[in-house]
N, C-alpha and C positions, 0 to 999 in steps of 0.2 A: 284170527287174532282175537285174543281174549280181551274184552273191554272191562276195565276196572270200574267198579261201582263208585259213584260219587259219594262223598261223605267224609267224616272225620277219620283221619288215619292216626292210630295210636302211636305216640312217641315216648321215648324213654324220658322219664322224669329228670329235669335239670335242676340241680341244686346250686344256688348262687354262692359264690365265694365271698363271704363278708368278713372273714377273719384271716384273709390271705396275708402273705409276707409283703414287705414294702417293695421288693423288686417286682413281683407280679402286679401289684397295684400300679407301679410306675409304668410297667410295660403294657398294662391293660389286658392281661391274659388271666385265664382261670387258674387258680392255685389249688393244689390238692391238700394244702394245709398240713402236710407232713412235717414233723419237727424232729430234730433241729434244723433240717434242710429239706425244702420241698422238692418235688421231682423236677420242676422247671429249672431251679437253681442248681440242683445236683448234676443234671445233664450238662449244663453249660458252665459248671464250675464257678458259679457266682456266689457272692456273699449273701446269705439268706438271713434276714432279720425280721423279727415279729415285734409288734407293739404288745409285749406281754402284759404290761400293767393295765393297758386299756381293755384287753380281752378279758382279763380276770375281773376287772371292775365291772365290765359290761355283763359278764355272766352272773356275778354275784348280785348285781343290781337287779337283773332280770328275775333271778330266783327269789330275791327278797321281795320284789314287787308282786310276784305271783302269790307267794305265801301270805303276804299282807292282805292281798285282795280276797283270798279265800277265807281268811280268818276274820276279816272285818267287813261288815256289809256296807260301810260308808267309805268312799275314797278319801285319801288324805290330801290335804292342801300342799301342793308341790312347793309353793313359795315359802311355807313354814319350814321345809326340810333343807332347802338349798340356800346357801349364802354366797352370792357372787363376789362379795368382798373378801371372802376367805382366801388367803394366799395358797392354800392347799387344794383349792377347787381346780380340777383339770378341765380346760376348755377342749372340747372335741375338735378333731382335726378338720371337720367340715366347716368350722367357723374361722379357720385360719386361711387367709388367702395364699394361693400357690405362689412361690417365689422361685423363679428360674435363675440359676447361677452357673458359674463355670464348672461346677461339679454336678449339675442337674438340678432337679426340683428339690428344694430343701425340705427335709423331714421336720416333723414337729419338734423333735429333740434338738435339731440343728438351729431352728428358729429360736428356740428357748435359749440355747447357748449364745447365739448372736445377740439376743436381747440382754443377756447377762453381761456380755462384754460392754455393750453401750451404756449400761446402767452402773456397773460396778468396776469391772476389770480394768478399763482404760485408766482409771485413777492411779493404778500402781505404776504407771509409766510417766505420769505427768509431773516431771521434776521442775517444770516451769509453771509460774502462776498466772500467766496471761491467758485471756479468754480465747485468743486466736489459736494457741496451741491446743487448748481444750477442745475447741471446735474441730480441729484436724483429727484428734484422737477419737472423738465421740461420733463425728458425722462423716468426715471425708474418708477416713480409712475404711470403715465398714462399707461405704458405697463403692470404694475402689475394689474391695475384696470380692464383690459379686462377679466381677469380670476376670479375676485372677485366682486360680485354685490354690496356689501356694499361700497367698495371703489369707484367703478364707480359712484354709485348714489351720493356719497359725492362730487366727483369732479364736477359732473353736477350741483349739488345744489350750490356749491361754485361759479362756473362760472356764473350761473344765478343770484345769489345774488350780485356778483361784477358788473355784467352788469347792473342790476337794480339800483345799487348805482350811477353809473356814467351816466346812461341814463334811468331814471325811466320809467317803462311801466307796465301795468297790466299783460301783457303776461309774462314778466320776473319774476314778483313777484309770479305769479301762478306757473311757472316752479320751482322756488326756493323752494316754499312750497311743491310742489308735490315730488320733489326728496329728500328734507329733510326728509319728512315722510317715504319715501321708505328706506332712509339710516338707520334711527333708527330701523325700522322693520327688515331689513336684518342683521344689525349689532347685534341686540339682539339675533337673531337666530344663527348667526355664533359663538357667544361666548359660546354656548352650546357644541361646538365641536372644540376645538382649537388643531390644528395639526402643524407639522413642515411646511407643505405646505401653510397654511393660516396665520401663526403667524405674519409674517412681515406686511402683508396687514392689519391685525387686529390692530396692533400697530399704523400704519400710519393713519388708519381711526379714531382711538381713539384721535389722536392729532388734526385731522380736525374737529372732533365733537365739540371741544371747540369753533370754529368759527361758527358752525351751530346752537348753542344755540341762540334762538331768543331773541335778546336784546330789552328791552323796549325803547320807544321813550325817547328823552332827557327831555321831559316835564312830564314824568310819575312820580308818587309819589315815595318817598324814599324807601318804602317797596318793590316796584317792582325791583328797582335797586339792593337792598340788596339780594333779592331772586335770581336774576340773578347771582350775584357774588357768592353766596353760591352754586348754581348749577355748576358753573365753578370749584369751589374747589372740589366738590364731583367727578366730571368727571376727574379732574387731579389725584385724588386718585386712580381712576380706571386705569389710564395709569401707575401709579407707581406699582400697583399690577401686571399688565400685564408684565411690564419690569422685575419684580422680578422673573418671571418664567424662564428667561434665564440668570439671574445673575451668577448662579453657573456654567453655560456652556460657559461663555464668551460672554456677550452681545456686546462687542466691535467688534466681528466678523460679525455681521449682516450688510447687505448691506445698511440698512436704519439707522444705528447707528448715523451718523452725524446729523440726524434730532432730536434725543432724547438725545444726550450727554449733560452732565451737566457743563462742563467747557472746554475751549480751551487751557488754559495754567495754569501752577502752578504759584501762585502769590508770590511775595516777602513777608517776614514777616511784620506784621503791625508795624508801628512806635510805640514804647513803650514810653509813656510819664510818667515819674516817678517823684514824688515829695515826700518829707519827710512825708507829711500828707496823701498821696494817693498812696499806692502801686499798681502795675498793677493787674488788675482783670483777673482771669482765670475762665473759665467755662468748665464743663465736656461736652464732646460731647454726644448728646442725640440720641434717636432712630429716626433718620431721613430717614430711608429707604435706607441705603447704600448697597454696593455690597461687596462680599468677597474680591475682588481685590482692590476695591476703598472704603475705610472705610467711616464712617459717619462724615461729608459729604465727598466728594472727597477730596483728599489731597491738600488742598488749600494753607496752609502756610508751608513754608519750615522750620518747627520746629519739627523735628522728636523726639527730646528729651522730648517734652511736649505733643505730640499728644496722647500717650497712656493715659494720665491723664487729659488733657484739653489743651486749646489753648487760647492765648490772643485774645480778640475780638476787633473789630474796628467799633465803632458806634458813631453817633453824641452825644454830651454831654447829651442832654435830654434823649435819649434812653439808654445811659450808666447808667445814674442815676436811670432810671426805672428798669434796669436789676439788679443793686446793691440792690435796695429795694426788688426785687423779690427773689434774692438769700439769702439776709440777712435781713429777716423781723424783726420787733421789737419783742424782747423776750416776751414782755408783751401781745402782741396781739394774736389772734387765729392762729392756724396752717394754712398755705397756702396750700390748697389741690391742687391748680392748678399749683404749681411751676414746677413740672416735665414735664408738658405739654407745658409750656411757654418758659422755658429756651432754649430748642433746637431750637426754632424759632428765638430767638435773634442770636443764633449761625449761623443759616442759612442765616440771613440777612447780617451778617458781611462781607463775601467775596464780596457781591455786592457793598458795599461801598468801599471796598479795591480796587477792580478792577477799579472802577470809579476814585479813587484817583491816582493810579499809571499809568493807561493807558487811562484815560479820557473816552470819548464816543467811544467805539470800539466794534467789534463783541463779544469779551469775556464778556463784560458787558451785551450785548443784550441777550446772551445765559443764563447767570446767572439769570437775571431778569425774563426771560421767563420760566425757569424750577423751579423757587422758589417754586411754589405750589406743585411740586412733592415731596418735603421734608416734607410736612405737614402730620401729623399722625391723626388718627381718634379722639384722645383725644383733640387735638387743634381745629379741625373742630367743635367738640361739643361745645367748649367754644365760638367759633364765632357764632354758631347758638343761643347760650344762651345770646349773646351780652355782654360777659365778657369784660370790658373796655380795659384791657391790650392787649387782643387778637385783639380787633378792632383797637387799636393803631398800632400794628405791621402790620396789613392788610392795614391800611391807608398809611403807609410809603411805603409798597411794591407797591401799586397801583400808588402812586405818582411817584415812580422810573420807573415803567413800562411805564409811559407816555413818557419817554425819548427814548424808543426803537422805531426806525423807522419801518414803515410797520406793526405795531401792530394793530390787530383788536379791541383792547380795548382802543386805544389811541384817540387822537383828543379831541374834546369837552367832550366826555364821561368820560375821566379821571377826569376832574374837577367836573362833576356832581356826580360821584360815591364818590369821596373824600369828597365833601360837605355833601353828605348823611351820610357817616360814621361819620364825625365830629359832625353833629347834633345828631346822635344817641348816641355818646359818651358823649356829653354835657348833654343829658337827663338823663344819668346814674348818673351824679354828683359825680364821684369818684375823690377824691383829689389826689390820687396816680398818676394820669395821667395828672395833670395840667401842661401845658407848653410843653407837648411832641409832640403836633401836629402842632405847629407854623411853624416849618421848612418844614413839608410836604405841608402845605397849601401855604407857600411862594414859594415852588418849582413849584407847579402847576400854580400859578398865573404868575410867571416869564416865565414859558414854554409857556403859552398862549399868553403872550405879547411880549417876546423877543426871544423865541426859546430855543432849548435844551441846548446849550452851557452855556448860562447865567444861566439857571435854575440849571444845574449840579454844576456850580461853587458856587452857593448860599448855597449849603449844607455845605460847609466848612467855611462859614463866622462865626466868633467868636468861632472857634474850636481851642482851645489852642494847640500850637505846630504843627499844621497841616496847610499847605498852598497849595492851589489848584495848583499853578504854580510849586511847588517843586516836585510834585509827579512823573512826567515822568523822571526828572533828577535822582531822587533817584532810580527809577526802572532800569535805564541804569547802574548806579553804581553797583547795586546788581547783574545784569546780567553779567557785566564785572568781578566782583569778582568770580562768579561761573565759568567763563571761565578760570580764573587764577588758581583756585583750581583744575579744571579738568586737566589742563596742568601739574600741579605739581604731580598729581597722576599717570600720564602715565609713565610706565617703560617698557623697552624692555629687555626681558630675552632670553638668548641663549648661545651657547658655545663661549668661548673666542677665537677670530680669529685674527691673526696678518695679517693685509691686505698687509704688505710689505714683508712678507716672501714668498719664492717660494712654490708652491703647493706641 
């Protein structure tokens, strides 16, 4: 037997992989650094990504440092070259703590997008002004997303979309598209197994999906804008169905309830304008998807004696006339088969106008306008899809009102484009019943684009008999003061009769 001599055995030189792809770094395997896809990822059909910017920066910095050293006998002061307060200064990944999530360890880019959401993006959804809601958007939702991939992907896509909007780049657009696709895929899978642990995250993701629906360009044909709007309505229906799963158990107890609540205050009763020729119109509450504790819709008017049977509505005169014709059609005409699907939507629009009248532009109005679509039932959505003129009129008025909500992803120039598309479609139908019902909505959008929200909101009440824009807040204060007086009169103290001046 040949005995091997002791000593060093020569080995093949091993080159460390310092610029490997993210997958190999995560798996802690050696990467051959082949681009665009390394051998490890190619063999396993994995997504191969490199930190290209950091590699190029590192290479250029190394070359620059070496040439500088060779040309200058004295080393430069590093502190004079690097400004850590510079927003463009890239922090190396070794300084970023590893964060484990439902999608694995977050990359530097994902951490950056998550920070962008917590710093800027969440404000585009905060239609309420209270600190509690801001805390939920800024802190609770990001923490919740770490354990739920669909919600995390949604936040990353929203952040990339918002960043691309304010500073367009192909990289941000690609990120937004990638994470949007992953959001819908993960969300669809999660819906197959809803539990107490993932329910709140699913509901929040559902609300964010509305903003992730890819909106057409402003120059796109009317058909694309109308298809986009119908997609939003169908997704809102999904949120209503999700919320109904917890209505019987008290949805108000959820930590994310402020993000999906339907009203912030109970409104005063609508001003009733009665003339001998025109008695006040009452409408029966329809199937608007209410809760056991909060009937259809939430208790908006303080008229308990009429709520079981109906309530007075508060709508601009053209819409009121359309409602009257819908409730009381001509006896000689055909039966209106769409009446039961349309009347509840008039009813759901009423508190939006009433909140605007009594409290002007305020968070309660924002919430009511935002959640209006959650009241729409499948029968009404079918009418919208079929381009039923009265259904399109109601939708046009809602979208015009939604333009007044600040930080709305549907607002800006898009509100005018969608309203114009709806008006053209209604005019094509040539239905005499809706003549003159759209003038106020079109005027509202035009004034909003030219003069802002306040002037647009006040225009709704022009030529509205018995209703004045400036009188609303004063009447609301009087009503609230009357409630306080009634409450004080009802307070009684019961107990044994005691003579305070007699000895014990």
